FITORPA-591543 format. One record per atom (N, C-alpha, C): residue number from 1; x, y, z. Coordinates in steps of 0.02 Angstrom, whole numbers. Example, Ala and Ser with C-alpha at 12.3 -4.5 7.8 and 13.67 -1.06 7.14 Angstrom:
! FITORPA-591543
<lopa 1, <660, -284, 390>>
<lopa 1, <615, -225, 390>>
<lopa 1, <660, -165, 390>>
<lopa 2, <642, -112, 354>>
<lopa 2, <684, -53, 357>>
<lopa 2, <645, 2, 394>>
//
This chain:
! FITORPA-591543
<lopa 1, <6360, 5588, 7337>>
<lopa 1, <6390, 5555, 7293>>
<lopa 1, <6352, 5502, 7262>>
<lopa 2, <6308, 5455, 7308>>
<lopa 2, <6270, 5415, 7285>>
<lopa 2, <6200, 5433, 7251>>
<lopa 3, <6177, 5496, 7277>>
<lopa 3, <6119, 5525, 7243>>
<lopa 3, <6137, 5551, 7172>>
<lopa 4, <6189, 5572, 7160>>
<lopa 4, <6218, 5601, 7096>>
<lopa 4, <6229, 5530, 7045>>
<lopa 5, <6250, 5486, 7073>>
<lopa 5, <6261, 5413, 7036>>
<lopa 5, <6186, 5396, 7015>>
<lopa 6, <6142, 5390, 7063>>
<lopa 6, <6081, 5357, 7055>>
<lopa 6, <6038, 5415, 7000>>
<lopa 7, <6059, 5468, 7001>>
<lopa 7, <6017, 5515, 6959>>
<lopa 7, <6038, 5506, 6882>>
<lopa 8, <6100, 5494, 6883>>
<lopa 8, <6133, 5479, 6803>>
<lopa 8, <6113, 5411, 6789>>
<lopa 9, <6096, 5363, 6825>>
<lopa 9, <6067, 5301, 6805>>
<lopa 9, <6003, 5315, 6786>>
<lopa 10, <5962, 5351, 6824>>
<lopa 10, <5894, 5359, 6808>>
<lopa 10, <5893, 5397, 6733>>
<lopa 11, <5931, 5451, 6724>>
<lopa 11, <5936, 5481, 6650>>
<lopa 11, <5941, 5438, 6602>>
<lopa 12, <6000, 5402, 6617>>
<lopa 12, <6023, 5349, 6560>>
<lopa 12, <5963, 5306, 6545>>
<lopa 13, <5929, 5273, 6595>>
<lopa 13, <5875, 5224, 6590>>
<lopa 13, <5812, 5261, 6545>>
<lopa 14, <5801, 5329, 6564>>
<lopa 14, <5746, 5354, 6529>>
<lopa 14, <5760, 5357, 6457>>
<lopa 15, <5831, 5381, 6443>>
<lopa 15, <5847, 5391, 6373>>
<lopa 15, <5844, 5322, 6335>>
<lopa 16, <5869, 5266, 6372>>
<lopa 16, <5861, 5201, 6337>>
<lopa 16, <5794, 5180, 6321>>
<lopa 17, <5746, 5203, 6368>>
<lopa 17, <5678, 5175, 6355>>
<lopa 17, <5657, 5220, 6304>>
<lopa 18, <5656, 5271, 6303>>
<lopa 18, <5624, 5326, 6251>>
<lopa 18, <5653, 5301, 6184>>
<lopa 19, <5719, 5279, 6179>>
<lopa 19, <5744, 5270, 6110>>
<lopa 19, <5725, 5209, 6084>>
<lopa 20, <5715, 5161, 6128>>
<lopa 20, <5693, 5100, 6107>>
<lopa 20, <5619, 5098, 6096>>
<lopa 21, <5582, 5145, 6134>>
<lopa 21, <5504, 5154, 6115>>
<lopa 21, <5502, 5181, 6043>>
<lopa 22, <5547, 5237, 6025>>
<lopa 22, <5522, 5267, 5962>>
<lopa 22, <5545, 5207, 5902>>
<lopa 23, <5600, 5165, 5921>>
<lopa 23, <5607, 5115, 5871>>
<lopa 23, <5553, 5059, 5864>>
<lopa 24, <5517, 5049, 5915>>
<lopa 24, <5466, 5000, 5921>>
<lopa 24, <5405, 5034, 5876>>
<lopa 25, <5387, 5090, 5885>>
<lopa 25, <5340, 5130, 5852>>
<lopa 25, <5350, 5137, 5781>>
<lopa 26, <5414, 5124, 5754>>
<lopa 26, <5421, 5129, 5687>>
<lopa 26, <5463, 5205, 5666>>
<lopa 27, <5472, 5246, 5708>>
<lopa 27, <5487, 5312, 5700>>
<lopa 27, <5567, 5314, 5689>>
<lopa 28, <5608, 5266, 5691>>
<lopa 28, <5675, 5259, 5691>>
<lopa 28, <5697, 5286, 5630>>
<lopa 29, <5672, 5283, 5565>>
<lopa 29, <5700, 5312, 5514>>
<lopa 29, <5647, 5307, 5453>>
<lopa 30, <5663, 5345, 5400>>
<lopa 30, <5628, 5354, 5353>>
<lopa 30, <5613, 5302, 5302>>
<lopa 31, <5558, 5282, 5265>>
<lopa 31, <5560, 5225, 5219>>
<lopa 31, <5621, 5239, 5161>>
<lopa 32, <5641, 5176, 5134>>
<lopa 32, <5694, 5181, 5079>>
<lopa 32, <5657, 5224, 5020>>
<lopa 33, <5697, 5252, 4975>>
<lopa 33, <5680, 5275, 4916>>
<lopa 33, <5650, 5217, 4866>>
<lopa 34, <5596, 5239, 4837>>
<lopa 34, <5565, 5192, 4790>>
<lopa 34, <5611, 5185, 4725>>
<lopa 35, <5631, 5129, 4712>>
<lopa 35, <5668, 5109, 4656>>
<lopa 35, <5650, 5060, 4616>>
<lopa 36, <5668, 5055, 4550>>
<lopa 36, <5630, 5004, 4501>>
<lopa 36, <5666, 4928, 4533>>
<lopa 37, <5717, 4920, 4566>>
<lopa 37, <5741, 4861, 4593>>
<lopa 37, <5691, 4846, 4652>>
<lopa 38, <5678, 4888, 4695>>
<lopa 38, <5631, 4871, 4744>>
<lopa 38, <5556, 4856, 4711>>
<lopa 39, <5531, 4879, 4667>>
<lopa 39, <5476, 4865, 4634>>
<lopa 39, <5485, 4783, 4611>>
<lopa 40, <5537, 4766, 4579>>
<lopa 40, <5549, 4714, 4545>>
<lopa 40, <5551, 4651, 4601>>
<lopa 41, <5583, 4676, 4654>>
<lopa 41, <5588, 4629, 4715>>
<lopa 41, <5515, 4621, 4747>>
<lopa 42, <5480, 4675, 4756>>
<lopa 42, <5415, 4676, 4783>>
<lopa 42, <5369, 4623, 4732>>
<lopa 43, <5368, 4628, 4669>>
<lopa 43, <5334, 4594, 4625>>
<lopa 43, <5340, 4513, 4640>>
<lopa 44, <5403, 4505, 4644>>
<lopa 44, <5418, 4422, 4664>>
<lopa 44, <5394, 4412, 4724>>
<lopa 45, <5406, 4445, 4771>>
<lopa 45, <5383, 4427, 4839>>
<lopa 45, <5302, 4421, 4841>>
<lopa 46, <5265, 4469, 4816>>
<lopa 46, <5201, 4472, 4809>>
<lopa 46, <5174, 4406, 4775>>
<lopa 47, <5209, 4387, 4721>>
<lopa 47, <5186, 4324, 4682>>
<lopa 47, <5202, 4266, 4731>>
<lopa 48, <5250, 4263, 4762>>
<lopa 48, <5272, 4202, 4806>>
<lopa 48, <5226, 4199, 4870>>
<lopa 49, <5202, 4258, 4899>>
<lopa 49, <5171, 4264, 4955>>
<lopa 49, <5096, 4293, 4970>>
<lopa 50, <5088, 4325, 4919>>
<lopa 50, <5022, 4370, 4930>>
<lopa 50, <4970, 4360, 4883>>
<lopa 51, <4983, 4331, 4825>>
<lopa 51, <4940, 4324, 4765>>
<lopa 51, <4881, 4273, 4777>>
<lopa 52, <4890, 4217, 4820>>
<lopa 52, <4831, 4177, 4836>>
<lopa 52, <4777, 4211, 4869>>
<lopa 53, <4795, 4252, 4911>>
<lopa 53, <4727, 4292, 4944>>
<lopa 53, <4713, 4355, 4906>>
<lopa 54, <4767, 4399, 4900>>
<lopa 54, <4750, 4457, 4865>>
<lopa 54, <4742, 4462, 4790>>
<lopa 55, <4752, 4409, 4756>>
<lopa 55, <4759, 4398, 4687>>
<lopa 55, <4797, 4431, 4644>>
<lopa 56, <4806, 4412, 4577>>
<lopa 56, <4859, 4436, 4532>>
<lopa 56, <4843, 4511, 4517>>
<lopa 57, <4793, 4537, 4530>>
<lopa 57, <4769, 4607, 4508>>
<lopa 57, <4764, 4652, 4574>>
<lopa 58, <4773, 4619, 4628>>
<lopa 58, <4777, 4652, 4694>>
<lopa 58, <4713, 4673, 4722>>
<lopa 59, <4659, 4639, 4692>>
<lopa 59, <4583, 4664, 4709>>
<lopa 59, <4560, 4621, 4772>>
<lopa 60, <4605, 4573, 4797>>
<lopa 60, <4578, 4542, 4847>>
<lopa 60, <4543, 4462, 4834>>
<lopa 61, <4543, 4462, 4768>>
<lopa 61, <4500, 4402, 4742>>
<lopa 61, <4549, 4343, 4716>>
<lopa 62, <4603, 4324, 4762>>
<lopa 62, <4641, 4279, 4744>>
<lopa 62, <4612, 4204, 4760>>
<lopa 63, <4631, 4151, 4740>>
<lopa 63, <4599, 4092, 4751>>
<lopa 63, <4576, 4073, 4828>>
<lopa 64, <4620, 4085, 4876>>
<lopa 64, <4592, 4087, 4937>>
<lopa 64, <4561, 4146, 4961>>
<lopa 65, <4571, 4198, 4942>>
<lopa 65, <4545, 4263, 4960>>
<lopa 65, <4465, 4265, 4953>>
<lopa 66, <4436, 4234, 4913>>
<lopa 66, <4368, 4233, 4897>>
<lopa 66, <4329, 4202, 4950>>
<lopa 67, <4364, 4158, 4993>>
<lopa 67, <4338, 4114, 5041>>
<lopa 67, <4344, 4143, 5118>>
<lopa 68, <4393, 4199, 5115>>
<lopa 68, <4405, 4225, 5181>>
<lopa 68, <4354, 4276, 5209>>
<lopa 69, <4354, 4281, 5273>>
<lopa 69, <4305, 4332, 5296>>
<lopa 69, <4330, 4353, 5365>>
<lopa 70, <4358, 4421, 5363>>
<lopa 70, <4337, 4469, 5317>>
<lopa 70, <4382, 4458, 5252>>
<lopa 71, <4364, 4480, 5187>>
<lopa 71, <4402, 4474, 5139>>
<lopa 71, <4466, 4510, 5132>>
<lopa 72, <4508, 4493, 5096>>
<lopa 72, <4584, 4527, 5096>>
<lopa 72, <4570, 4597, 5072>>
<lopa 73, <4625, 4637, 5096>>
<lopa 73, <4615, 4708, 5064>>
<lopa 73, <4614, 4706, 4984>>
<lopa 74, <4584, 4767, 4968>>
<lopa 74, <4575, 4772, 4894>>
<lopa 74, <4626, 4833, 4868>>
<lopa 75, <4682, 4819, 4847>>
<lopa 75, <4726, 4860, 4837>>
<lopa 75, <4720, 4913, 4776>>
<lopa 76, <4668, 4894, 4735>>
<lopa 76, <4650, 4927, 4682>>
<lopa 76, <4616, 4999, 4698>>
<lopa 77, <4583, 5008, 4757>>
<lopa 77, <4551, 5064, 4776>>
<lopa 77, <4605, 5121, 4783>>
<lopa 78, <4582, 5185, 4771>>
<lopa 78, <4637, 5245, 4785>>
<lopa 78, <4671, 5231, 4843>>
<lopa 79, <4738, 5243, 4839>>
<lopa 79, <4781, 5239, 4900>>
<lopa 79, <4763, 5275, 4966>>
<lopa 80, <4725, 5330, 4961>>
<lopa 80, <4707, 5374, 5013>>
<lopa 80, <4639, 5345, 5040>>
<lopa 81, <4612, 5296, 5011>>
<lopa 81, <4552, 5270, 5031>>
<lopa 81, <4557, 5207, 5069>>
<lopa 82, <4627, 5183, 5075>>
<lopa 82, <4639, 5118, 5103>>
<lopa 82, <4611, 5117, 5178>>
<lopa 83, <4575, 5078, 5202>>
<lopa 83, <4549, 5081, 5266>>
<lopa 83, <4603, 5085, 5321>>
<lopa 84, <4647, 5054, 5329>>
<lopa 84, <4694, 5060, 5376>>
<lopa 84, <4762, 5115, 5368>>
<lopa 85, <4774, 5126, 5313>>
<lopa 85, <4825, 5170, 5296>>
<lopa 85, <4809, 5238, 5271>>
<lopa 86, <4762, 5241, 5243>>
<lopa 86, <4737, 5316, 5224>>
<lopa 86, <4789, 5347, 5190>>
<lopa 87, <4829, 5312, 5143>>
<lopa 87, <4885, 5348, 5099>>
<lopa 87, <4949, 5356, 5139>>
<lopa 88, <4963, 5316, 5188>>
<lopa 88, <5026, 5322, 5231>>
<lopa 88, <5064, 5256, 5220>>
<lopa 89, <5123, 5270, 5189>>
<lopa 89, <5156, 5210, 5169>>
<lopa 89, <5188, 5170, 5229>>
<lopa 90, <5198, 5212, 5288>>
<lopa 90, <5221, 5173, 5348>>
<lopa 90, <5176, 5140, 5373>>
<lopa 91, <5103, 5151, 5367>>
<lopa 91, <5061, 5111, 5399>>
<lopa 91, <5037, 5051, 5360>>
<lopa 92, <5051, 5052, 5288>>
<lopa 92, <5052, 4986, 5252>>
<lopa 92, <5114, 4942, 5268>>
<lopa 93, <5171, 4967, 5283>>
<lopa 93, <5231, 4938, 5311>>
<lopa 93, <5212, 4900, 5378>>
<lopa 94, <5177, 4941, 5419>>
<lopa 94, <5158, 4914, 5487>>
<lopa 94, <5105, 4855, 5473>>
<lopa 95, <5060, 4855, 5433>>
<lopa 95, <5020, 4795, 5419>>
<lopa 95, <5058, 4739, 5402>>
<lopa 96, <5102, 4751, 5351>>
<lopa 96, <5137, 4693, 5330>>
<lopa 96, <5180, 4659, 5383>>
<lopa 97, <5211, 4709, 5418>>
<lopa 97, <5253, 4684, 5479>>
<lopa 97, <5224, 4647, 5527>>
<lopa 98, <5164, 4673, 5555>>
<lopa 98, <5124, 4656, 5612>>
<lopa 98, <5064, 4611, 5602>>
<lopa 99, <5041, 4606, 5532>>
<lopa 99, <4983, 4577, 5519>>
<lopa 99, <4924, 4625, 5546>>
<lopa 100, <4855, 4587, 5533>>
<lopa 100, <4802, 4639, 5538>>
<lopa 100, <4755, 4588, 5587>>
<lopa 101, <4745, 4617, 5650>>
<lopa 101, <4708, 4575, 5702>>
<lopa 101, <4642, 4563, 5673>>
<lopa 102, <4612, 4497, 5696>>
<lopa 102, <4542, 4472, 5677>>
<lopa 102, <4528, 4461, 5600>>
<lopa 103, <4592, 4453, 5561>>
<lopa 103, <4584, 4431, 5490>>
<lopa 103, <4638, 4382, 5483>>
<lopa 104, <4647, 4364, 5411>>
<lopa 104, <4687, 4311, 5402>>
<lopa 104, <4757, 4342, 5377>>
<lopa 105, <4762, 4410, 5385>>
<lopa 105, <4829, 4435, 5361>>
<lopa 105, <4863, 4431, 5422>>
<lopa 106, <4919, 4381, 5414>>
<lopa 106, <4969, 4363, 5464>>
<lopa 106, <5032, 4411, 5454>>
<lopa 107, <5071, 4423, 5511>>
<lopa 107, <5139, 4455, 5507>>
<lopa 107, <5182, 4427, 5464>>
<lopa 108, <5219, 4474, 5421>>
<lopa 108, <5278, 4451, 5386>>
<lopa 108, <5340, 4477, 5407>>
<lopa 109, <5343, 4485, 5477>>
<lopa 109, <5410, 4507, 5508>>
<lopa 109, <5471, 4462, 5491>>
<lopa 110, <5460, 4408, 5472>>
<lopa 110, <5517, 4351, 5457>>
<lopa 110, <5548, 4376, 5382>>
<lopa 111, <5515, 4426, 5345>>
<lopa 111, <5555, 4463, 5290>>
<lopa 111, <5594, 4519, 5315>>
<lopa 112, <5648, 4520, 5268>>
<lopa 112, <5701, 4591, 5306>>
<lopa 112, <5658, 4655, 5290>>
<lopa 113, <5679, 4701, 5324>>
<lopa 113, <5644, 4769, 5315>>
<lopa 113, <5642, 4793, 5241>>
<lopa 114, <5694, 4774, 5209>>
<lopa 114, <5693, 4796, 5136>>
<lopa 114, <5643, 4752, 5089>>
<lopa 115, <5635, 4696, 5110>>
<lopa 115, <5584, 4654, 5079>>
<lopa 115, <5515, 4682, 5086>>
<lopa 116, <5509, 4697, 5148>>
<lopa 116, <5440, 4723, 5171>>
<lopa 116, <5426, 4796, 5135>>
<lopa 117, <5474, 4838, 5124>>
<lopa 117, <5465, 4905, 5094>>
<lopa 117, <5447, 4882, 5022>>
<lopa 118, <5482, 4835, 4991>>
<lopa 118, <5477, 4814, 4915>>
<lopa 118, <5399, 4802, 4914>>
<lopa 119, <5378, 4762, 4957>>
<lopa 119, <5308, 4745, 4950>>
<lopa 119, <5263, 4803, 4956>>
<lopa 120, <5280, 4851, 5009>>
<lopa 120, <5235, 4909, 5014>>
<lopa 120, <5237, 4954, 4942>>
<lopa 121, <5291, 4956, 4907>>
<lopa 121, <5286, 4988, 4847>>
<lopa 121, <5255, 4957, 4788>>
<lopa 122, <5263, 4893, 4796>>
<lopa 122, <5232, 4852, 4747>>
<lopa 122, <5152, 4855, 4749>>
<lopa 123, <5129, 4844, 4817>>
<lopa 123, <5058, 4840, 4815>>
<lopa 123, <5024, 4912, 4807>>
<lopa 124, <5067, 4958, 4821>>
<lopa 124, <5040, 5039, 4816>>
<lopa 124, <5026, 5043, 4741>>
<lopa 125, <5062, 5010, 4691>>
<lopa 125, <5057, 5012, 4627>>
<lopa 125, <4992, 4992, 4598>>
<lopa 126, <4954, 4947, 4629>>
<lopa 126, <4893, 4927, 4612>>
<lopa 126, <4840, 4981, 4621>>
<lopa 127, <4857, 5032, 4663>>
<lopa 127, <4799, 5078, 4677>>
<lopa 127, <4777, 5115, 4617>>
<lopa 128, <4713, 5130, 4618>>
<lopa 128, <4686, 5181, 4567>>
<lopa 128, <4705, 5248, 4588>>
<lopa 129, <4705, 5293, 4531>>
<lopa 129, <4721, 5362, 4549>>
<lopa 129, <4667, 5393, 4594>>
<lopa 130, <4679, 5434, 4639>>
<lopa 130, <4643, 5473, 4685>>
<lopa 130, <4599, 5523, 4644>>
<lopa 131, <4540, 5527, 4650>>
<lopa 131, <4499, 5573, 4620>>
<lopa 131, <4508, 5642, 4648>>
<lopa 132, <4515, 5688, 4608>>
<lopa 132, <4524, 5759, 4625>>
<lopa 132, <4453, 5791, 4642>>
<lopa 133, <4453, 5831, 4702>>
<lopa 133, <4387, 5867, 4718>>
<lopa 133, <4378, 5936, 4696>>
//
């Protein structure tokens, strides 16, 4: 009887571990649908929190951005050429959430998940169209 109980505890523990691990890795759910409301919210948040480094045009040439080493990301490059995300919205969300080590990009996990997705969708709007090969 004890072995059976111990086995159930082990199985339950593994299940809990793997379910929390998938949430930690950001695989828990899909991004929300891009809406005009999210873009408006993202614009407001960008102007409040991001423009001083990334600039009003998203080119990384904000008032503080010009002095930072390494410089802030330039969102005007084609989205599939962004160094960390390579065209993946979830990776942009992760950078906003966790920050970027060895740079001035701090984590913004104090913002709600919806606010961070609003920022993702807004900054991607700066991206130049990808060139077709």
